[in-house]
C-alpha positions as CSV (number, residue, x, y, z in Angstrom):
1,M,-48.8,38.4,-61.4
2,K,-48.4,36.3,-58.3
3,I,-46.5,33.2,-59.2
4,W,-45.8,30.4,-56.7
5,Y,-43.2,27.8,-57.5
6,V,-44.1,24.5,-55.7
7,A,-41.2,22.1,-55.5
8,S,-39.7,19.4,-53.2
9,E,-36.3,21.1,-53.0
10,A,-34.6,24.4,-53.7
11,A,-31.0,25.6,-53.4
12,P,-29.6,26.7,-51.1
13,F,-32.0,25.2,-48.5
14,M,-32.1,21.6,-49.8
15,K,-30.5,20.0,-52.9
16,T,-30.2,16.5,-54.3
17,G,-30.0,17.5,-58.0
18,G,-30.7,19.9,-60.8
19,L,-34.3,20.6,-59.7
20,A,-33.0,22.5,-56.6
21,D,-30.7,24.6,-58.9
22,V,-33.7,25.6,-61.0
23,I,-35.9,26.5,-58.0
24,G,-32.9,28.4,-56.6
25,S,-32.4,30.5,-59.7
26,L,-35.5,30.8,-61.9
27,P,-37.8,32.5,-59.4
28,Q,-35.2,35.2,-58.8
29,A,-34.9,35.7,-62.5
30,V,-38.7,36.0,-63.0
31,S,-38.9,38.3,-60.0
32,G,-36.3,40.5,-61.7
33,L,-38.8,40.9,-64.6
34,G,-41.3,42.6,-62.2
35,E,-43.4,39.6,-61.2
36,D,-44.4,38.8,-57.6
37,V,-42.7,35.5,-56.9
38,S,-42.8,33.0,-54.1
39,V,-41.5,29.4,-53.6
40,V,-43.2,26.7,-51.5
41,M,-41.2,23.7,-50.3
42,P,-41.2,21.2,-47.4
43,K,-39.3,22.2,-44.2
44,Y,-36.8,19.3,-44.0
45,G,-35.1,18.6,-40.7
46,S,-31.7,18.8,-42.4
47,I,-32.1,22.4,-43.6
48,A,-29.1,24.3,-42.2
49,Q,-29.8,26.0,-38.8
50,E,-28.7,29.4,-40.2
51,Y,-31.7,29.4,-42.5
52,V,-34.1,28.0,-39.9
53,D,-33.1,30.9,-37.6
54,E,-34.3,33.3,-40.3
55,M,-37.7,31.7,-40.7
56,E,-40.8,33.4,-39.4
57,Y,-43.8,31.4,-38.2
58,L,-47.0,32.3,-39.9
59,F,-49.8,29.9,-39.0
60,D,-50.8,26.3,-38.4
61,L,-52.6,24.1,-40.9
62,I,-55.0,21.1,-40.6
63,V,-54.4,19.1,-43.8
64,P,-56.7,16.3,-45.0
65,V,-54.8,13.2,-46.0
66,G,-57.4,10.7,-47.0
67,W,-59.6,10.0,-43.9
68,R,-57.1,11.6,-41.5
69,N,-56.4,15.2,-40.6
70,Q,-52.7,15.9,-40.2
71,F,-51.1,18.9,-38.5
72,G,-48.8,21.3,-40.3
73,A,-47.4,24.8,-40.0
74,V,-46.2,27.4,-42.5
75,L,-43.0,29.4,-42.0
76,K,-41.6,32.2,-44.2
77,L,-38.2,33.5,-45.2
78,V,-37.4,36.2,-47.8
79,R,-34.2,35.9,-49.8
80,D,-33.0,37.9,-52.8
81,G,-36.5,39.4,-53.4
82,V,-38.2,36.0,-53.3
83,T,-40.5,34.8,-50.5
84,F,-39.9,31.2,-49.5
85,Y,-42.7,29.4,-47.7
86,F,-41.9,26.2,-45.8
87,I,-44.5,23.5,-45.0
88,D,-43.6,21.9,-41.6
89,N,-44.5,18.5,-40.4
90,E,-41.7,16.7,-38.5
91,Y,-43.2,13.2,-39.0
92,Y,-43.0,13.5,-42.8
93,F,-39.9,15.7,-43.3
94,K,-37.6,15.4,-40.3
95,R,-35.8,12.3,-41.4
96,E,-32.2,11.2,-41.7
97,G,-30.7,10.3,-45.0
98,V,-32.2,10.6,-48.5
99,L,-35.2,12.9,-49.3
100,Y,-36.9,10.4,-51.5
101,G,-37.3,6.6,-51.5
102,H,-39.1,6.3,-48.1
103,Y,-41.9,3.7,-47.7
104,D,-44.5,6.4,-47.4
105,D,-43.5,8.9,-50.2
106,A,-47.0,8.7,-51.6
107,E,-48.3,10.0,-48.3
108,R,-45.5,12.5,-47.6
109,F,-46.0,14.3,-50.9
110,A,-49.8,14.0,-50.9
111,F,-49.6,15.8,-47.6
112,F,-47.3,18.5,-48.9
113,S,-49.3,19.0,-52.1
114,R,-52.6,19.4,-50.2
115,A,-51.0,21.6,-47.6
116,V,-50.1,24.1,-50.3
117,L,-53.8,24.4,-51.3
118,E,-54.9,24.5,-47.7
119,M,-52.5,27.3,-47.1
120,I,-54.0,29.3,-49.9
121,G,-57.4,29.1,-48.1
122,K,-55.9,31.0,-45.2
123,L,-54.7,34.0,-47.2
124,E,-56.3,37.3,-47.9
125,A,-57.8,37.6,-51.5
126,E,-55.0,39.9,-52.6
127,D,-52.3,37.3,-51.6
128,I,-53.8,34.4,-53.5
129,P,-51.5,33.3,-56.3
130,D,-52.5,33.5,-60.0
131,V,-50.3,30.7,-61.0
132,L,-49.0,27.5,-59.3
133,H,-45.9,26.3,-61.1
134,C,-45.4,22.7,-60.0
135,H,-42.2,20.7,-60.5
136,D,-41.8,16.9,-61.1
137,W,-43.8,14.0,-59.6
138,Q,-43.5,15.1,-56.0
139,T,-46.0,18.0,-56.8
140,G,-47.9,16.3,-59.6
141,V,-51.0,15.9,-57.5
142,V,-51.2,19.7,-56.8
143,P,-53.0,20.4,-60.1
144,A,-55.2,17.3,-59.6
145,F,-56.2,18.4,-56.0
146,L,-56.9,21.9,-57.2
147,R,-59.2,20.7,-60.0
148,I,-61.0,18.0,-58.1
149,H,-61.2,19.2,-54.5
150,Y,-60.8,23.0,-54.6
151,Q,-61.6,24.8,-57.9
152,H,-65.4,25.0,-57.1
153,L,-64.5,27.3,-54.2
154,E,-64.4,31.0,-55.1
155,A,-60.9,31.7,-53.7
156,Y,-59.4,29.1,-56.0
157,Q,-61.3,29.6,-59.3
158,R,-58.8,32.0,-60.9
159,I,-55.7,29.9,-60.1
160,R,-54.0,28.3,-63.1
161,T,-51.3,25.6,-63.1
162,V,-48.1,25.0,-64.9
163,F,-46.3,21.6,-64.5
164,T,-42.6,21.2,-65.4
165,I,-41.2,17.7,-66.2
166,H,-37.5,17.7,-65.1
167,N,-37.0,14.0,-65.7
168,L,-39.8,11.7,-67.0
169,Q,-38.0,8.6,-65.7
170,Y,-39.0,9.3,-62.1
171,Q,-42.8,9.3,-62.0
172,G,-44.0,8.6,-58.4
173,I,-45.8,5.3,-59.0
174,F,-47.9,3.9,-56.1
175,P,-50.6,1.2,-55.5
176,E,-54.2,1.8,-56.4
177,A,-55.2,2.1,-52.7
178,V,-53.5,5.5,-52.7
179,L,-56.4,6.8,-54.8
180,G,-58.9,6.8,-52.0
181,E,-56.7,6.4,-48.9
182,L,-54.5,9.4,-49.5
183,L,-55.9,11.5,-52.4
184,Q,-59.7,11.1,-51.8
185,F,-60.3,10.6,-55.5
186,G,-63.2,8.5,-56.7
187,P,-62.7,5.5,-59.1
188,E,-63.7,7.8,-62.1
189,H,-60.2,9.2,-61.8
190,F,-58.5,5.8,-61.9
191,T,-58.7,5.5,-65.7
192,A,-56.3,5.6,-68.7
193,E,-57.5,9.2,-69.3
194,G,-56.9,10.0,-65.6
195,I,-54.1,9.3,-63.2
196,Q,-54.0,5.5,-63.7
197,H,-51.0,4.0,-65.6
198,N,-50.4,0.3,-65.9
199,G,-52.8,-0.3,-63.0
200,L,-51.1,2.0,-60.6
201,V,-51.5,5.6,-59.4
202,N,-49.0,7.9,-61.2
203,Y,-48.3,11.3,-59.7
204,M,-46.3,12.5,-62.7
205,K,-49.3,11.6,-65.0
206,A,-51.6,13.5,-62.6
207,G,-49.6,16.6,-63.2
208,I,-49.6,16.1,-67.0
209,V,-53.4,15.4,-67.2
210,H,-54.6,18.1,-64.8
211,S,-52.2,21.1,-65.4
212,D,-53.3,23.9,-67.7
213,Q,-49.8,24.1,-69.3
214,I,-46.8,21.7,-69.3
215,T,-43.1,22.4,-69.9
216,T,-39.9,20.4,-70.2
217,V,-36.5,21.7,-69.4
218,S,-35.2,21.8,-73.0
219,P,-36.9,22.0,-76.5
220,S,-35.3,18.8,-77.8
221,Y,-36.4,16.8,-74.7
222,R,-40.0,18.1,-75.3
223,D,-39.9,16.5,-78.8
224,E,-38.2,13.3,-77.6
225,I,-40.7,12.4,-74.9
226,M,-43.5,12.4,-77.5
227,E,-41.9,9.2,-78.8
228,P,-42.0,5.7,-77.2
229,Y,-38.2,5.4,-76.8
230,Y,-38.0,8.5,-74.5
231,G,-41.6,8.6,-73.4
232,E,-41.3,6.2,-70.4
233,G,-44.8,4.9,-71.1
234,L,-46.4,8.3,-71.0
235,D,-45.7,9.4,-74.6
236,A,-49.4,8.8,-75.6
237,T,-50.6,11.0,-72.8
238,L,-48.1,13.7,-73.7
239,R,-49.0,13.5,-77.4
240,Y,-52.6,14.1,-76.4
241,R,-51.6,17.2,-74.5
242,S,-48.9,18.2,-77.1
243,V,-50.5,21.6,-77.9
244,D,-50.0,22.6,-74.3
245,V,-46.4,21.3,-73.9
246,R,-43.4,23.5,-74.6
247,G,-39.7,23.2,-74.0
248,I,-37.9,26.0,-72.2
249,L,-34.2,25.5,-71.7
250,N,-32.8,25.7,-68.1
251,G,-30.3,28.5,-67.4
252,L,-27.2,28.5,-65.3
253,D,-26.6,30.4,-62.0
254,L,-23.7,32.5,-63.3
255,A,-22.8,33.9,-59.9
256,T,-22.2,30.5,-58.4
257,N,-20.5,29.1,-61.4
258,D,-17.8,31.8,-62.3
259,P,-14.2,30.8,-62.7
260,S,-13.1,34.4,-62.0
261,T,-14.5,34.3,-58.4
262,D,-14.8,30.6,-57.5
263,K,-13.1,30.0,-54.2
264,R,-13.4,26.3,-54.6
265,I,-10.8,26.0,-57.3
266,A,-7.0,26.2,-57.0
267,Q,-6.6,29.4,-59.1
268,T,-9.3,31.7,-60.4
269,Y,-9.2,32.9,-64.1
270,N,-11.2,34.7,-66.7
271,L,-11.3,34.8,-70.5
272,D,-8.0,36.6,-70.7
273,T,-6.2,34.3,-68.3
274,V,-7.9,31.0,-69.1
275,K,-4.8,29.2,-70.4
276,E,-2.7,29.8,-67.3
277,G,-5.6,29.4,-64.9
278,K,-6.6,26.1,-66.3
279,L,-3.1,24.7,-66.3
280,A,-2.7,25.6,-62.6
281,N,-5.9,23.8,-61.8
282,K,-5.0,20.9,-64.0
283,R,-1.8,20.3,-62.1
284,V,-3.6,20.3,-58.7
285,L,-6.3,18.0,-60.2
286,Q,-3.7,15.5,-61.5
287,E,-2.0,15.4,-58.1
288,R,-5.3,14.9,-56.2
289,F,-6.2,11.9,-58.4
290,G,-2.8,10.4,-58.5
291,L,-2.3,11.0,-62.2
292,E,1.0,11.7,-64.0
293,V,1.4,15.5,-63.8
294,R,1.7,16.7,-67.4
295,D,0.6,19.9,-69.0
296,D,0.8,18.4,-72.5
297,V,-1.7,15.6,-72.1
298,M,-5.5,16.0,-72.5
299,L,-7.5,15.5,-69.3
300,I,-11.2,14.5,-69.6
301,G,-13.5,15.0,-66.6
302,F,-16.7,13.2,-65.7
303,V,-19.0,14.4,-62.8
304,S,-22.3,12.6,-62.5
305,R,-24.6,10.3,-60.7
306,L,-23.5,6.8,-61.7
307,V,-26.8,5.5,-63.0
308,E,-28.0,3.8,-66.2
309,Q,-29.0,7.2,-67.8
310,K,-25.5,8.6,-67.9
311,G,-23.8,6.3,-70.4
312,L,-21.5,4.3,-68.2
313,D,-22.3,1.2,-70.3
314,L,-20.8,2.9,-73.3
315,I,-17.6,3.7,-71.3
316,E,-17.5,0.0,-70.1
317,A,-17.8,-1.3,-73.7
318,V,-14.6,0.6,-74.8
319,S,-12.8,0.9,-71.4
320,E,-9.6,-0.7,-72.7
321,E,-9.5,1.5,-75.8
322,L,-10.1,4.6,-73.6
323,G,-7.4,3.6,-71.2
324,N,-4.9,3.3,-74.1
325,L,-5.6,6.7,-75.5
326,D,-3.1,9.5,-75.1
327,C,-5.2,11.3,-72.5
328,Q,-6.2,11.1,-68.8
329,F,-9.6,10.6,-67.2
330,V,-11.0,11.7,-63.8
331,F,-14.4,10.4,-62.5
332,L,-16.5,11.8,-59.6
333,G,-19.9,10.4,-58.6
334,S,-21.8,7.7,-56.9
335,G,-24.8,5.6,-57.7
336,Q,-25.7,2.0,-58.6
337,P,-23.1,-0.5,-57.5
338,E,-22.6,-2.0,-61.1
339,Y,-21.8,1.5,-62.5
340,E,-19.5,2.3,-59.6
341,G,-17.8,-1.0,-60.4
342,I,-17.1,0.2,-64.0
343,V,-15.3,3.2,-62.7
344,H,-13.4,1.2,-60.1
345,H,-12.3,-1.3,-62.8
346,M,-11.0,1.5,-65.2
347,T,-9.1,3.2,-62.4
348,A,-7.4,-0.1,-61.3
349,S,-6.6,-1.1,-64.9
350,H,-5.0,2.2,-65.8
351,P,-3.0,3.6,-62.9
352,G,-1.6,7.1,-63.5
353,K,-4.0,7.6,-66.4
354,V,-7.5,7.2,-64.8
355,G,-8.5,8.6,-61.3
356,S,-11.7,8.4,-59.5
357,Y,-13.6,9.4,-56.3
358,I,-16.8,7.5,-55.5
359,G,-19.0,9.9,-53.6
360,F,-19.7,13.6,-54.1
361,D,-17.7,16.6,-53.2
362,I,-18.7,20.0,-54.5
363,E,-15.2,21.5,-54.2
364,L,-13.7,18.5,-56.1
365,A,-16.5,18.8,-58.7
366,H,-15.5,22.5,-59.4
367,L,-11.8,21.6,-59.5
368,I,-12.7,19.0,-62.2
369,Y,-14.7,21.7,-64.2
370,A,-11.7,24.1,-63.9
371,G,-8.8,21.7,-64.4
372,S,-10.1,19.4,-67.1
373,D,-9.6,20.2,-70.8
374,A,-12.8,18.3,-71.9
375,F,-15.9,17.0,-70.1
376,L,-17.6,13.7,-71.0
377,M,-21.4,13.3,-71.0
378,P,-22.4,10.3,-73.1
379,S,-26.0,10.2,-71.8
380,R,-28.7,7.8,-73.0
381,F,-31.1,10.8,-72.5
382,E,-30.6,14.2,-70.8
383,P,-33.7,16.4,-70.1
384,C,-31.4,19.5,-69.9
385,G,-28.1,18.8,-68.2
386,L,-26.2,21.3,-66.0
387,S,-22.6,19.9,-66.1
388,Q,-22.1,20.8,-69.8
389,L,-23.2,24.4,-69.1
390,I,-20.8,24.7,-66.1
391,S,-17.9,23.1,-68.1
392,M,-18.3,25.5,-71.0
393,R,-18.4,28.4,-68.5
394,Y,-15.1,27.1,-67.2
395,G,-13.5,26.7,-70.6
396,T,-13.8,22.9,-70.6
397,L,-15.2,21.6,-73.9
398,P,-18.0,19.1,-73.5
399,I,-18.0,15.8,-75.4
400,V,-21.7,14.8,-75.5
401,R,-24.2,12.6,-77.0
402,E,-26.6,14.8,-79.0
403,T,-29.8,14.2,-77.1
404,G,-32.2,16.5,-75.1
405,G,-30.6,19.5,-73.6
406,L,-27.1,18.4,-74.7
407,R,-28.2,18.9,-78.3
408,D,-29.7,22.3,-77.5
409,T,-26.7,23.7,-75.7
410,V,-23.5,22.2,-77.1
411,K,-22.6,23.2,-80.7
412,P,-20.4,20.4,-82.1
413,Y,-17.1,21.5,-83.6
414,N,-17.2,22.0,-87.4
415,E,-13.7,21.8,-88.9
416,Y,-14.8,23.7,-92.0
417,T,-16.3,26.8,-90.3
418,Q,-14.2,26.4,-87.1
419,E,-17.3,27.0,-85.1
420,G,-18.3,25.0,-82.0
421,T,-18.4,24.9,-78.2
422,G,-17.7,21.1,-77.9
423,F,-17.9,17.8,-79.6
424,G,-21.0,15.6,-80.2
425,F,-22.0,12.1,-81.4
426,L,-25.6,11.2,-82.5
427,N,-26.2,7.6,-81.8
428,Y,-26.0,5.8,-78.5
429,N,-23.0,3.8,-79.6
430,A,-19.8,3.1,-77.8
431,H,-17.6,3.3,-80.9
432,E,-19.2,6.6,-82.0
433,M,-18.3,7.9,-78.6
434,L,-14.8,6.6,-78.8
435,A,-14.3,8.2,-82.3
436,T,-15.6,11.5,-81.0
437,I,-13.1,11.4,-78.0
438,E,-10.3,10.6,-80.5
439,K,-11.3,13.6,-82.6
440,S,-11.3,15.9,-79.6
441,I,-7.8,14.7,-78.7
442,R,-6.6,15.5,-82.2
443,V,-8.1,19.0,-82.0
444,F,-6.6,19.5,-78.5
445,Y,-3.1,19.5,-80.0
446,E,-4.1,22.2,-82.6
447,D,-3.5,25.1,-80.2
448,N,-5.1,27.9,-82.1
449,T,-8.2,25.8,-83.0
450,W,-8.7,24.6,-79.4
451,N,-8.2,28.1,-77.9
452,A,-10.8,29.5,-80.3
453,L,-13.3,26.8,-79.2
454,V,-12.6,27.5,-75.6
455,H,-13.3,31.2,-76.2
456,Q,-16.6,30.4,-78.0
457,A,-17.7,28.1,-75.1
458,M,-16.8,30.6,-72.4
459,T,-18.7,33.4,-74.1
460,A,-21.9,31.4,-74.9
461,D,-24.9,32.9,-73.0
462,F,-26.6,30.4,-70.7
463,S,-28.0,32.9,-68.2
464,W,-31.6,32.6,-66.9
465,K,-32.5,35.8,-68.7
466,Q,-34.0,34.4,-71.9
467,S,-35.6,31.4,-70.1
468,A,-37.2,33.7,-67.5
469,K,-38.8,35.8,-70.3
470,Q,-40.3,32.6,-71.9
471,Y,-41.8,31.5,-68.6
472,R,-43.1,35.0,-68.0
473,E,-44.8,34.9,-71.4
474,L,-46.3,31.5,-70.5
475,Y,-47.7,32.8,-67.2
476,H,-49.3,35.8,-69.0
477,L,-51.3,33.5,-71.2
478,F,-53.5,33.2,-68.1
479,A,-53.8,37.0,-67.5
């Protein structure tokens, strides 16, 4: 089958989060199963020149955006058996700073989504995709455009759509005027059953309503978003489509995240040398963050966007108790000022025990994965999560709230069976988190038990292999 992944970002070309990691790895895994796979994404002005130099110009496009026709071009690059198509328009995509959050995001991604479909109209019949697999709100109107503007045309009639929700919190919500001005949809589509939500146009909802199949990035998150607490206002729409919604767990790029070959860490190690390797990285990490250099103290890492989702309010509620524990903390990330302030306050209040870096540094992140003993993820919700997978791969035991993908990937330590790959707490409660951290510290000093848990974590299989097979089965429902 010919499968196109349509997304707003993909590693290594452009990355702001986990979506790019998925689009950088999943297509390659599905290609390895014998499918004909391509990726379509915008050609951002900040894509590294080394990749731009490899791109081959294919053809120009004239793309309807409401009452206007906008110019575009399609370029192509082949990497690791996957064809990447880039939609070029410098006005929309050659911008400094962030990828999202511009005043005209509704227009930028309406252009991109429609350009994908216009591009198909220029292809020979044998090159037309069987499946468009769209990701998150930025591509939510692709299935809607296909169904409303294109599916009556012969070339498009056999195309089917899959829509993946990576994070339901971000929905692409815009004024009603977008309906006609940018999408050229009539008022019959601005309904509770259509793409209207709370009186506004909702690109995420467009994807949910108009796609043939829907996926989430973990089985537990699939179940959670059917309920109002996690459903972000779209739970009723998701329940209506529930028979078409399945949860498929994200995998991990094992080549990029391998402590035995990782050049970003102070000393590489494997399953046989994990104790010595982690100690060497721990010492470097303690020095980098101005902590007391001690082998015998437990070091807990935290790498994340500093936003409401990530549980910083739980950390703030027990910050004094955490600072008085017999352990150290390192924080890496940036985000909303109030959550950055929580990290600043903890660092200032507990010198030598708490260190932080506000910002992001990939090398420092990997040093934290390699040098920490445990990794804290007290998320309010977590569609899948990547950090807990990386930390386990590096022999760093996650301490997580049991929600979404964290529940599906981390097996909490059971003191009776001695099984587990980390530690978990169920309720979004600061003192439950504190008690779980205290439990992990007690286990840390039980050498044999801790070493056994590290071994179980490092040997857990989070490759893309199983997930790719599940996606392939989903695509073949349309065959």
